[in-house]
C-alpha positions as a Markdown table, in Angstrom:
| # | Residue | x | y | z |
|---|---|---|---|---|
| 1 | Unk | 34.3 | 32.8 | -24.1 |
| 2 | Unk | 31.5 | 31.8 | -21.9 |
| 3 | Unk | 28.1 | 33.3 | -22.6 |
| 4 | Unk | 27.0 | 35.7 | -19.8 |
| 5 | Unk | 23.8 | 37.0 | -21.2 |
| 6 | Unk | 20.6 | 35.4 | -22.5 |
| 7 | Unk | 17.4 | 36.5 | -24.2 |
| 8 | Unk | 14.4 | 34.7 | -25.7 |
| 9 | Unk | 14.9 | 36.5 | -29.0 |
| 10 | Unk | 17.9 | 38.4 | -30.3 |
| 11 | Unk | 17.5 | 40.7 | -33.3 |
| 12 | Unk | 20.5 | 41.8 | -35.4 |
| 13 | Unk | 19.9 | 45.2 | -36.9 |
| 14 | Unk | 17.8 | 48.2 | -35.9 |
| 15 | Unk | 16.3 | 49.2 | -39.2 |
| 16 | Unk | 12.6 | 48.8 | -40.2 |
| 17 | Unk | 12.7 | 45.0 | -40.3 |
| 18 | Unk | 14.5 | 44.5 | -37.0 |
| 19 | Unk | 12.6 | 47.1 | -35.0 |
| 20 | Unk | 9.2 | 45.8 | -36.3 |
| 21 | Unk | 9.9 | 42.2 | -35.4 |
| 22 | Unk | 11.4 | 43.1 | -32.0 |
| 23 | Unk | 8.5 | 45.4 | -31.1 |
| 24 | Unk | 5.8 | 42.9 | -32.0 |
| 25 | Unk | 7.6 | 40.0 | -30.2 |
| 26 | Unk | 8.2 | 42.1 | -27.1 |
| 27 | Unk | 4.5 | 42.9 | -27.0 |
| 28 | Unk | 3.8 | 39.2 | -27.1 |
| 29 | Unk | 5.6 | 38.9 | -23.8 |
| 30 | Unk | 9.0 | 37.7 | -25.1 |
| 31 | Unk | 12.3 | 39.0 | -23.8 |
| 32 | Unk | 13.9 | 40.6 | -26.8 |
| 33 | Unk | 17.3 | 42.1 | -27.2 |
| 34 | Unk | 18.3 | 44.1 | -30.4 |
| 35 | Unk | 21.8 | 45.0 | -31.5 |
| 36 | Unk | 22.3 | 47.9 | -33.9 |
| 37 | Unk | 25.8 | 48.6 | -35.2 |
| 38 | Unk | 25.3 | 52.3 | -35.7 |
| 39 | Unk | 23.7 | 55.1 | -33.8 |
| 40 | Unk | 20.4 | 56.7 | -34.9 |
| 41 | Unk | 19.8 | 58.9 | -36.7 |
| 42 | Unk | 22.0 | 57.7 | -39.6 |
| 43 | Unk | 21.7 | 58.2 | -43.3 |
| 44 | Unk | 20.1 | 55.4 | -45.4 |
| 45 | Unk | 18.7 | 55.1 | -48.9 |
| 46 | Unk | 15.2 | 53.7 | -49.5 |
| 47 | Unk | 13.1 | 56.8 | -48.8 |
| 48 | Unk | 9.7 | 56.0 | -50.4 |
| 49 | Unk | 7.0 | 54.0 | -48.6 |
| 50 | Unk | 4.1 | 52.1 | -50.1 |
| 51 | Unk | 0.5 | 52.4 | -49.0 |
| 52 | Unk | 0.6 | 48.9 | -47.6 |
| 53 | Unk | 3.3 | 50.1 | -45.1 |
| 54 | Unk | 0.7 | 52.2 | -43.4 |
| 55 | Unk | -1.3 | 49.4 | -41.7 |
| 56 | Unk | 1.9 | 48.1 | -40.2 |
| 57 | Unk | 2.9 | 51.5 | -39.0 |
| 58 | Unk | -0.5 | 51.8 | -37.4 |
| 59 | Unk | -0.1 | 48.5 | -35.7 |
| 60 | Unk | 3.2 | 49.7 | -34.3 |
| 61 | Unk | 1.6 | 52.9 | -33.1 |
| 62 | Unk | 3.8 | 55.3 | -35.1 |
| 63 | Unk | 1.6 | 56.3 | -38.0 |
| 64 | Unk | 0.9 | 59.8 | -36.7 |
| 65 | Unk | 4.6 | 60.5 | -36.2 |
| 66 | Unk | 5.3 | 59.4 | -39.7 |
| 67 | Unk | 2.6 | 61.6 | -41.0 |
| 68 | Unk | 4.3 | 64.6 | -39.4 |
| 69 | Unk | 7.8 | 63.8 | -40.7 |
| 70 | Unk | 6.8 | 62.7 | -44.2 |
| 71 | Unk | 5.7 | 64.1 | -47.5 |
| 72 | Unk | 2.3 | 63.0 | -48.7 |
| 73 | Unk | 2.7 | 60.5 | -51.6 |
| 74 | Unk | -0.4 | 60.1 | -53.7 |
| 75 | Unk | 1.2 | 57.9 | -56.4 |
| 76 | Unk | 3.9 | 57.4 | -58.9 |
| 77 | Unk | 4.6 | 58.7 | -62.4 |
| 78 | Unk | 6.6 | 57.2 | -65.2 |
| 79 | Unk | 8.2 | 58.9 | -68.2 |
| 80 | Unk | 9.4 | 56.8 | -71.1 |
| 81 | Unk | 12.4 | 57.5 | -73.3 |
| 82 | Unk | 12.0 | 60.1 | -75.9 |
| 83 | Unk | 8.6 | 61.2 | -74.5 |
| 84 | Unk | 9.5 | 63.3 | -71.5 |
| 85 | Unk | 6.4 | 65.4 | -71.8 |
| 86 | Unk | 4.2 | 62.3 | -71.8 |
| 87 | Unk | 3.9 | 61.6 | -68.1 |
| 88 | Unk | 2.0 | 58.5 | -67.0 |
| 89 | Unk | 0.5 | 59.0 | -63.6 |
| 90 | Unk | -0.6 | 56.1 | -61.4 |
| 91 | Unk | -2.6 | 57.3 | -58.4 |
| 92 | Unk | -2.9 | 54.9 | -55.5 |
| 93 | Unk | -6.5 | 55.9 | -55.0 |
| 94 | Unk | -7.3 | 53.8 | -58.1 |
| 95 | Unk | -6.0 | 50.6 | -56.7 |
| 96 | Unk | -8.1 | 47.5 | -56.3 |
| 97 | Unk | -8.4 | 46.0 | -52.9 |
| 98 | Unk | -8.2 | 47.7 | -49.5 |
| 99 | Unk | -4.7 | 49.4 | -49.7 |
| 100 | Unk | -4.7 | 53.0 | -48.4 |
| 101 | Unk | -4.9 | 55.7 | -51.1 |
| 102 | Unk | -1.6 | 57.2 | -50.3 |
| 103 | Unk | 1.8 | 56.7 | -48.7 |
| 104 | Unk | 4.7 | 58.9 | -47.5 |
| 105 | Unk | 8.1 | 59.9 | -48.7 |
| 106 | Unk | 10.5 | 60.0 | -45.7 |
| 107 | Unk | 14.0 | 60.7 | -44.7 |
| 108 | Unk | 15.2 | 57.3 | -43.6 |
| 109 | Unk | 17.3 | 58.8 | -40.8 |
| 110 | Unk | 14.1 | 60.2 | -39.2 |
| 111 | Unk | 11.9 | 57.3 | -40.1 |
| 112 | Unk | 14.3 | 54.6 | -38.7 |
| 113 | Unk | 14.8 | 56.7 | -35.5 |
| 114 | Unk | 11.0 | 56.8 | -34.9 |
| 115 | Unk | 10.9 | 53.0 | -35.3 |
| 116 | Unk | 13.9 | 52.5 | -33.1 |
| 117 | Unk | 12.6 | 54.8 | -30.3 |
| 118 | Unk | 9.2 | 53.1 | -30.4 |
| 119 | Unk | 10.9 | 49.7 | -30.2 |
| 120 | Unk | 12.8 | 50.7 | -27.1 |
| 121 | Unk | 9.7 | 52.3 | -25.6 |
| 122 | Unk | 7.9 | 49.0 | -26.1 |
| 123 | Unk | 10.4 | 47.4 | -23.7 |
| 124 | Unk | 12.9 | 45.9 | -26.1 |
| 125 | Unk | 16.5 | 46.0 | -24.8 |
| 126 | Unk | 17.6 | 47.9 | -27.9 |
| 127 | Unk | 21.4 | 48.7 | -28.0 |
| 128 | Unk | 23.0 | 51.1 | -30.4 |
| 129 | Unk | 26.7 | 51.0 | -31.4 |
| 130 | Unk | 26.8 | 47.3 | -30.6 |
| 131 | Unk | 28.5 | 45.3 | -33.5 |
| 132 | Unk | 27.8 | 41.6 | -33.8 |
| 133 | Unk | 31.0 | 40.1 | -35.0 |
| 134 | Unk | 30.0 | 36.5 | -35.3 |
| 135 | Unk | 27.2 | 34.0 | -34.8 |
| 136 | Unk | 27.4 | 30.4 | -33.9 |
| 137 | Unk | 24.1 | 28.6 | -34.9 |
| 138 | Unk | 23.3 | 25.8 | -32.6 |
| 139 | Unk | 22.8 | 22.4 | -34.3 |
| 140 | Unk | 19.6 | 21.9 | -32.3 |
| 141 | Unk | 18.5 | 25.5 | -33.0 |
| 142 | Unk | 17.9 | 26.0 | -29.3 |
| 143 | Unk | 20.8 | 28.0 | -28.0 |
| 144 | Unk | 22.6 | 30.2 | -30.6 |
| 145 | Unk | 25.7 | 32.1 | -29.5 |
| 146 | Unk | 26.1 | 35.7 | -30.6 |
| 147 | Unk | 29.4 | 37.5 | -30.2 |
| 148 | Unk | 29.0 | 41.3 | -29.6 |
| 149 | Unk | 31.4 | 44.2 | -29.3 |
| 150 | Unk | 30.1 | 47.3 | -27.4 |
| 151 | Unk | 31.0 | 51.0 | -28.0 |
| 152 | Unk | 34.0 | 50.6 | -25.5 |
| 153 | Unk | 35.4 | 47.7 | -27.5 |
| 154 | Unk | 34.5 | 45.1 | -24.9 |
| 155 | Unk | 33.5 | 41.7 | -26.2 |
| 156 | Unk | 30.6 | 39.7 | -24.8 |
| 157 | Unk | 28.7 | 36.5 | -25.7 |
| 158 | Unk | 25.0 | 36.2 | -25.7 |
| 159 | Unk | 22.7 | 33.2 | -26.2 |
| 160 | Unk | 19.1 | 33.1 | -27.5 |
| 161 | Unk | 16.4 | 30.6 | -28.3 |
| 162 | Unk | 15.4 | 32.4 | -31.5 |
| 163 | Unk | 17.6 | 34.6 | -33.7 |
| 164 | Unk | 16.4 | 37.1 | -36.3 |
| 165 | Unk | 18.9 | 38.5 | -38.8 |
| 166 | Unk | 17.7 | 41.9 | -39.9 |
| 167 | Unk | 21.1 | 43.2 | -40.6 |
| 168 | Unk | 20.1 | 44.6 | -44.0 |
| 169 | Unk | 22.6 | 44.8 | -46.8 |
| 170 | Unk | 25.3 | 43.8 | -44.3 |
| 171 | Unk | 23.7 | 40.3 | -44.7 |
| 172 | Unk | 25.5 | 39.0 | -41.6 |
| 173 | Unk | 24.3 | 35.4 | -41.6 |
| 174 | Unk | 24.1 | 35.0 | -45.3 |
| 175 | Unk | 27.6 | 36.2 | -45.8 |
| 176 | Unk | 29.0 | 34.3 | -42.8 |
| 177 | Unk | 27.4 | 31.0 | -43.9 |
| 178 | Unk | 28.1 | 31.7 | -47.6 |
| 179 | Unk | 24.4 | 31.6 | -48.5 |
| 180 | Unk | 24.5 | 34.9 | -50.3 |
| 181 | Unk | 24.9 | 35.2 | -54.1 |
| 182 | Unk | 24.5 | 38.0 | -56.6 |
| 183 | Unk | 21.3 | 37.8 | -58.5 |
| 184 | Unk | 22.4 | 36.5 | -62.0 |
| 185 | Unk | 19.2 | 37.8 | -63.6 |
| 186 | Unk | 19.5 | 41.4 | -62.4 |
| 187 | Unk | 23.1 | 42.6 | -62.1 |
| 188 | Unk | 23.0 | 46.4 | -61.4 |
| 189 | Unk | 24.6 | 49.3 | -59.7 |
| 190 | Unk | 23.2 | 52.5 | -58.2 |
| 191 | Unk | 24.3 | 56.1 | -57.8 |
| 192 | Unk | 22.4 | 58.7 | -55.7 |
| 193 | Unk | 22.5 | 62.1 | -54.0 |
| 194 | Unk | 20.2 | 64.8 | -52.7 |
| 195 | Unk | 19.4 | 68.2 | -54.3 |
| 196 | Unk | 17.9 | 71.3 | -52.7 |
| 197 | Unk | 15.4 | 73.3 | -54.8 |
| 198 | Unk | 14.6 | 70.7 | -57.5 |
| 199 | Unk | 11.4 | 71.2 | -59.4 |
| 200 | Unk | 8.5 | 69.1 | -58.1 |
| 201 | Unk | 5.4 | 67.9 | -59.9 |
| 202 | Unk | 2.5 | 70.4 | -59.8 |
| 203 | Unk | -0.8 | 70.3 | -58.1 |
| 204 | Unk | -2.0 | 67.1 | -56.4 |
| 205 | Unk | 1.0 | 65.2 | -57.7 |
| 206 | Unk | 3.7 | 67.2 | -56.0 |
| 207 | Unk | 4.5 | 64.3 | -53.7 |
| 208 | Unk | 4.8 | 61.7 | -56.4 |
| 209 | Unk | 7.8 | 59.6 | -56.9 |
| 210 | Unk | 9.0 | 60.0 | -60.5 |
| 211 | Unk | 10.6 | 57.3 | -62.6 |
| 212 | Unk | 12.5 | 58.0 | -65.9 |
| 213 | Unk | 13.7 | 55.3 | -68.2 |
| 214 | Unk | 16.9 | 55.7 | -70.2 |
| 215 | Unk | 19.0 | 53.3 | -72.3 |
| 216 | Unk | 21.0 | 51.6 | -69.6 |
| 217 | Unk | 18.7 | 51.9 | -66.6 |
| 218 | Unk | 16.3 | 54.3 | -64.9 |
| 219 | Unk | 16.2 | 57.4 | -62.6 |
| 220 | Unk | 14.2 | 58.0 | -59.5 |
| 221 | Unk | 13.2 | 61.4 | -58.0 |
| 222 | Unk | 11.7 | 61.4 | -54.5 |
| 223 | Unk | 10.5 | 64.6 | -52.9 |
| 224 | Unk | 11.5 | 64.9 | -49.3 |
| 225 | Unk | 10.8 | 67.4 | -46.5 |
| 226 | Unk | 12.5 | 70.9 | -46.5 |
| 227 | Unk | 12.5 | 71.2 | -50.3 |
| 228 | Unk | 15.0 | 68.3 | -50.7 |
| 229 | Unk | 14.8 | 65.9 | -53.6 |
| 230 | Unk | 16.4 | 62.4 | -53.5 |
| 231 | Unk | 17.7 | 61.6 | -57.0 |
| 232 | Unk | 19.3 | 58.3 | -58.0 |
| 233 | Unk | 20.0 | 56.1 | -60.9 |
| 234 | Unk | 20.0 | 52.3 | -61.2 |
| 235 | Unk | 22.1 | 51.1 | -64.1 |
| 236 | Unk | 23.0 | 47.8 | -65.7 |
| 237 | Unk | 26.5 | 46.5 | -64.9 |
| 238 | Unk | 27.4 | 47.0 | -68.5 |
| 239 | Unk | 26.4 | 50.7 | -68.4 |
| 240 | Unk | 28.3 | 51.3 | -65.2 |
| 241 | Unk | 31.5 | 49.7 | -66.6 |
| 242 | Unk | 31.6 | 52.5 | -69.2 |
| 243 | Unk | 32.3 | 55.1 | -66.6 |
| 244 | Unk | 35.6 | 56.9 | -67.2 |
| 245 | Unk | 34.8 | 60.1 | -65.1 |
| 246 | Unk | 34.2 | 60.6 | -61.4 |
| 247 | Unk | 31.0 | 59.4 | -59.8 |
| 248 | Unk | 29.6 | 63.0 | -59.6 |
| 249 | Unk | 30.4 | 63.7 | -63.3 |
| 250 | Unk | 29.1 | 60.3 | -64.5 |
| 251 | Unk | 25.9 | 60.9 | -62.5 |
| 252 | Unk | 25.2 | 64.2 | -64.2 |
| 253 | Unk | 26.0 | 62.6 | -67.6 |
| 254 | Unk | 23.4 | 60.0 | -66.8 |
| 255 | Unk | 20.8 | 62.5 | -65.7 |
| 256 | Unk | 21.2 | 64.4 | -68.9 |
| 257 | Unk | 20.1 | 61.3 | -70.8 |
| 258 | Unk | 16.7 | 62.0 | -69.3 |
| 259 | Unk | 15.8 | 65.5 | -70.4 |
| 260 | Unk | 12.9 | 65.8 | -68.1 |
| 261 | Unk | 14.8 | 64.7 | -65.1 |
| 262 | Unk | 17.8 | 66.9 | -65.8 |
| 263 | Unk | 15.6 | 70.0 | -66.3 |
| 264 | Unk | 14.2 | 69.5 | -62.8 |
| 265 | Unk | 17.6 | 69.5 | -61.1 |
| 266 | Unk | 19.7 | 71.7 | -63.5 |
| 267 | Unk | 19.4 | 74.7 | -61.3 |
| 268 | Unk | 19.2 | 72.9 | -57.9 |
| 269 | Unk | 21.9 | 72.7 | -55.3 |
| 270 | Unk | 23.6 | 69.3 | -54.8 |
| 271 | Unk | 23.8 | 68.7 | -51.1 |
| 272 | Unk | 26.2 | 65.8 | -50.9 |
| 273 | Unk | 28.7 | 63.9 | -53.1 |
| 274 | Unk | 27.2 | 61.2 | -55.2 |
| 275 | Unk | 27.3 | 57.8 | -53.5 |
| 276 | Unk | 27.7 | 54.6 | -55.5 |
| 277 | Unk | 27.1 | 51.0 | -54.8 |
| 278 | Unk | 27.6 | 47.9 | -56.9 |
| 279 | Unk | 26.3 | 44.3 | -56.8 |
| 280 | Unk | 22.9 | 45.8 | -56.0 |
| 281 | Unk | 20.7 | 42.7 | -56.3 |
| 282 | Unk | 21.3 | 39.6 | -54.3 |
| 283 | Unk | 19.5 | 36.6 | -52.7 |
| 284 | Unk | 20.3 | 34.2 | -49.8 |
| 285 | Unk | 19.8 | 30.5 | -50.5 |
| 286 | Unk | 18.2 | 30.2 | -47.1 |
| 287 | Unk | 15.8 | 32.5 | -45.1 |
| 288 | Unk | 14.7 | 30.3 | -42.3 |
| 289 | Unk | 16.1 | 27.4 | -40.2 |
| 290 | Unk | 15.6 | 25.8 | -36.8 |
| 291 | Unk | 15.5 | 28.7 | -34.4 |
| 292 | Unk | 16.5 | 31.5 | -36.8 |
| 293 | Unk | 15.3 | 33.6 | -39.8 |
| 294 | Unk | 16.7 | 36.1 | -42.2 |
| 295 | Unk | 14.2 | 39.0 | -42.9 |
| 296 | Unk | 14.1 | 42.0 | -45.2 |
| 297 | Unk | 17.3 | 42.9 | -47.0 |
| 298 | Unk | 19.3 | 40.4 | -44.9 |
| 299 | Unk | 17.6 | 37.8 | -47.1 |
| 300 | Unk | 17.2 | 39.4 | -50.4 |
| 301 | Unk | 17.3 | 42.7 | -52.2 |
| 302 | Unk | 16.1 | 43.1 | -55.8 |
| 303 | Unk | 15.9 | 46.7 | -57.0 |
| 304 | Unk | 14.3 | 49.8 | -55.6 |
| 305 | Unk | 12.3 | 50.7 | -58.7 |
| 306 | Unk | 8.9 | 50.1 | -57.1 |
| 307 | Unk | 10.0 | 51.2 | -53.6 |
| 308 | Unk | 9.3 | 47.7 | -52.4 |
| 309 | Unk | 12.3 | 47.3 | -50.0 |
| 310 | Unk | 10.9 | 48.8 | -46.8 |
| 311 | Unk | 7.5 | 47.3 | -47.2 |
| 312 | Unk | 8.8 | 43.8 | -47.9 |
| 313 | Unk | 11.2 | 44.2 | -44.9 |
| 314 | Unk | 8.4 | 45.2 | -42.5 |
| 315 | Unk | 6.0 | 42.7 | -43.9 |
| 316 | Unk | 8.4 | 39.9 | -43.5 |
| 317 | Unk | 9.1 | 41.1 | -39.9 |
| 318 | Unk | 5.4 | 41.0 | -39.2 |
| 319 | Unk | 5.1 | 37.5 | -40.7 |
| 320 | Unk | 8.1 | 36.0 | -38.8 |
| 321 | Unk | 6.4 | 36.7 | -35.4 |
| 322 | Unk | 4.1 | 33.7 | -35.6 |
| 323 | Unk | 7.1 | 31.5 | -36.7 |
| 324 | Unk | 9.2 | 32.6 | -33.7 |
| 325 | Unk | 6.3 | 32.3 | -31.3 |
| 326 | Unk | 5.7 | 28.7 | -32.2 |
| 327 | Unk | 9.4 | 27.8 | -32.0 |
| 328 | Unk | 9.6 | 29.4 | -28.6 |
| 329 | Unk | 6.5 | 27.4 | -27.5 |
| 330 | Unk | 8.1 | 24.2 | -28.8 |
| 331 | Unk | 5.1 | 23.6 | -30.9 |
| 332 | Unk | 6.8 | 21.5 | -33.6 |
| 333 | Unk | 3.8 | 20.8 | -35.9 |
| 334 | Unk | 2.6 | 24.4 | -35.6 |
| 335 | Unk | 6.2 | 25.7 | -36.2 |
| 336 | Unk | 6.6 | 23.7 | -39.5 |
| 337 | Unk | 3.2 | 24.9 | -40.7 |
| 338 | Unk | 4.1 | 28.5 | -39.8 |
| 339 | Unk | 7.4 | 28.2 | -41.7 |
| 340 | Unk | 5.6 | 26.9 | -44.7 |
| 341 | Unk | 3.1 | 29.8 | -44.6 |
| 342 | Unk | 5.8 | 32.3 | -44.1 |
| 343 | Unk | 8.0 | 31.0 | -46.9 |
| 344 | Unk | 5.1 | 31.0 | -49.3 |
| 345 | Unk | 4.2 | 34.5 | -48.4 |
| 346 | Unk | 7.7 | 35.8 | -48.8 |
| 347 | Unk | 8.2 | 34.0 | -52.1 |
| 348 | Unk | 4.9 | 35.4 | -53.4 |
| 349 | Unk | 5.7 | 39.0 | -52.4 |
| 350 | Unk | 9.3 | 39.0 | -53.6 |
| 351 | Unk | 8.4 | 37.0 | -56.7 |
| 352 | Unk | 5.6 | 39.4 | -57.8 |
| 353 | Unk | 7.9 | 42.4 | -57.6 |
| 354 | Unk | 10.8 | 40.6 | -59.1 |
| 355 | Unk | 8.9 | 39.6 | -62.2 |
| 356 | Unk | 8.2 | 43.2 | -63.0 |
| 357 | Unk | 11.7 | 44.4 | -62.0 |
| 358 | Unk | 13.5 | 41.9 | -64.1 |
| 359 | Unk | 11.6 | 43.2 | -67.2 |
| 360 | Unk | 11.3 | 46.8 | -66.2 |
| 361 | Unk | 13.8 | 48.3 | -68.7 |
| 362 | Unk | 12.9 | 45.9 | -71.6 |
| 363 | Unk | 11.2 | 47.4 | -74.8 |
| 364 | Unk | 8.1 | 45.3 | -74.1 |
| 365 | Unk | 7.5 | 46.8 | -70.6 |
| 366 | Unk | 8.3 | 50.3 | -71.8 |
| 367 | Unk | 5.7 | 49.8 | -74.6 |
| 368 | Unk | 3.0 | 48.7 | -72.1 |
| 369 | Unk | 3.6 | 51.6 | -69.8 |
| 370 | Unk | 3.7 | 54.0 | -72.7 |
| 371 | Unk | 0.4 | 52.7 | -74.0 |
| 372 | Unk | -1.3 | 51.7 | -70.7 |
| 373 | Unk | -5.0 | 50.8 | -70.9 |
| 374 | Unk | -7.4 | 49.7 | -68.2 |
| 375 | Unk | -8.9 | 46.8 | -70.2 |
| 376 | Unk | -10.2 | 44.3 | -67.6 |
| 377 | Unk | -9.0 | 46.8 | -65.0 |
| 378 | Unk | -5.4 | 45.6 | -65.6 |
| 379 | Unk | -4.0 | 49.1 | -65.0 |
| 380 | Unk | -5.7 | 49.2 | -61.6 |
| 381 | Unk | -4.1 | 45.8 | -60.8 |
| 382 | Unk | -0.7 | 47.2 | -61.7 |
| 383 | Unk | -1.4 | 50.2 | -59.4 |
| 384 | Unk | -2.3 | 47.7 | -56.6 |
| 385 | Unk | 1.0 | 46.0 | -57.1 |
| 386 | Unk | 2.7 | 49.4 | -56.9 |
| 387 | Unk | 0.8 | 50.0 | -53.6 |
| 388 | Unk | 2.2 | 46.7 | -52.2 |
| 389 | Unk | -0.9 | 44.5 | -52.5 |
| 390 | Unk | 1.1 | 41.5 | -53.7 |
| 391 | Unk | 0.0 | 38.6 | -51.4 |
| 392 | Unk | -3.5 | 37.1 | -51.4 |
| 393 | Unk | -6.0 | 39.3 | -53.2 |
| 394 | Unk | -7.2 | 37.1 | -56.1 |
| 395 | Unk | -8.9 | 40.1 | -57.8 |
| 396 | Unk | -5.4 | 41.5 | -58.3 |
| 397 | Unk | -3.5 | 38.3 | -58.9 |
| 398 | Unk | -5.5 | 37.0 | -61.9 |
| 399 | Unk | -5.2 | 40.4 | -63.5 |
| 400 | Unk | -1.5 | 40.4 | -63.1 |
| 401 | Unk | -1.4 | 37.0 | -64.8 |
| 402 | Unk | -3.3 | 38.6 | -67.7 |
| 403 | Unk | -0.8 | 41.5 | -67.7 |
| 404 | Unk | 2.1 | 39.0 | -68.0 |
| 405 | Unk | 0.3 | 37.5 | -71.0 |
| 406 | Unk | 0.1 | 41.0 | -72.6 |
| 407 | Unk | 3.8 | 41.5 | -71.9 |
| 408 | Unk | 4.5 | 38.4 | -73.8 |
| 409 | Unk | 2.8 | 39.9 | -76.8 |
| 410 | Unk | 4.4 | 43.3 | -76.3 |
| 411 | Unk | 7.8 | 41.7 | -76.1 |
| 412 | Unk | 7.3 | 40.5 | -79.7 |
| 413 | Unk | 5.8 | 43.7 | -81.0 |
| 414 | Unk | 8.2 | 46.3 | -79.4 |
| 415 | Unk | 11.4 | 45.4 | -81.3 |
| 416 | Unk | 9.6 | 45.5 | -84.7 |
| 417 | Unk | 8.1 | 48.9 | -83.8 |
| 418 | Unk | 11.6 | 50.2 | -82.8 |
| 419 | Unk | 13.0 | 48.9 | -86.1 |
| 420 | Unk | 10.3 | 50.5 | -88.2 |
| 421 | Unk | 10.7 | 53.8 | -86.3 |
| 422 | Unk | 14.4 | 53.8 | -87.0 |
């Protein structure tokens, strides 16, 4: 098929990453076309934002709208196994650096629609229910071909000078080019649903995200508008393989392992069947190339424990703008430097969260959270990480290095404590 349409930039995917990149590039004067496979609003998991999301939302011009559709999120609280009454609260207002003192919990259907509508209102040719079936990357990187099927089933071929894959967990390019591989260090699966009338934290912590550890994984509880609570579990592959009952039954069995979490939903109404997904964590071997980039979940997904997914997606979208601009301007030296800066930033952000996530359910990490101290302001540095401040603030980074050293000690101490306790 001959190409009949052309755009400076084509973006695959109309979620937070795709709409952010498309909006910012359109405002730079580029002709941007975005293809979204589904129609907004559509259900999506990933309902908890970080404080560092807010400056990006402000730049996009949608912060006030998000304020109206979201639940105020002042922080996060953690409950360790066997100590459900011992709740460790981490308020974002205590963070080092300049991150905002709060974030929002949001229904992703509403959040993504706000971003998509804003993208279209910014001049992007944003098309819903357009499925990209195949991409042919140009050897020169200058004229990629994108094959698209519209809602009527008609096929068309588009070309572009720069391609951004923001297809999320569909991982269009990474799957097509066989760059995607499951993360061998963090094989996990997730189950989740919504409840009506679940118990929330009291007082100023009512909008907190709550995290519960259990032997085999962890549980999230995210308060949403209209008295809805998002509840999910992320389990090790070994734990999930033990399932002999239905997903709904196994989900309840898992919640009951966390007494505090179960008490909060025991009398609540379950609003939808439990959904499950496996092979939760993955990584692409490549995230940029000549004339293209993979951003957000199209490049990597680690684990939602610190609610990092939406922030890393929007942050990478924000960062790819300079890379795309220099490519389109045919500024070869500037492009190579921009790619290097971008890759370093992405690696630093993903790497910081990943280090904690890989160790989150280990006895050493549980011990540190259970006995948290603010020596050398390390606790405030961890809160800063939870707020999304993971890039260039040295006041935070050296303290996180110290925290890693303390973890090394805790890793040795924790097993002996467990042995003596038993």
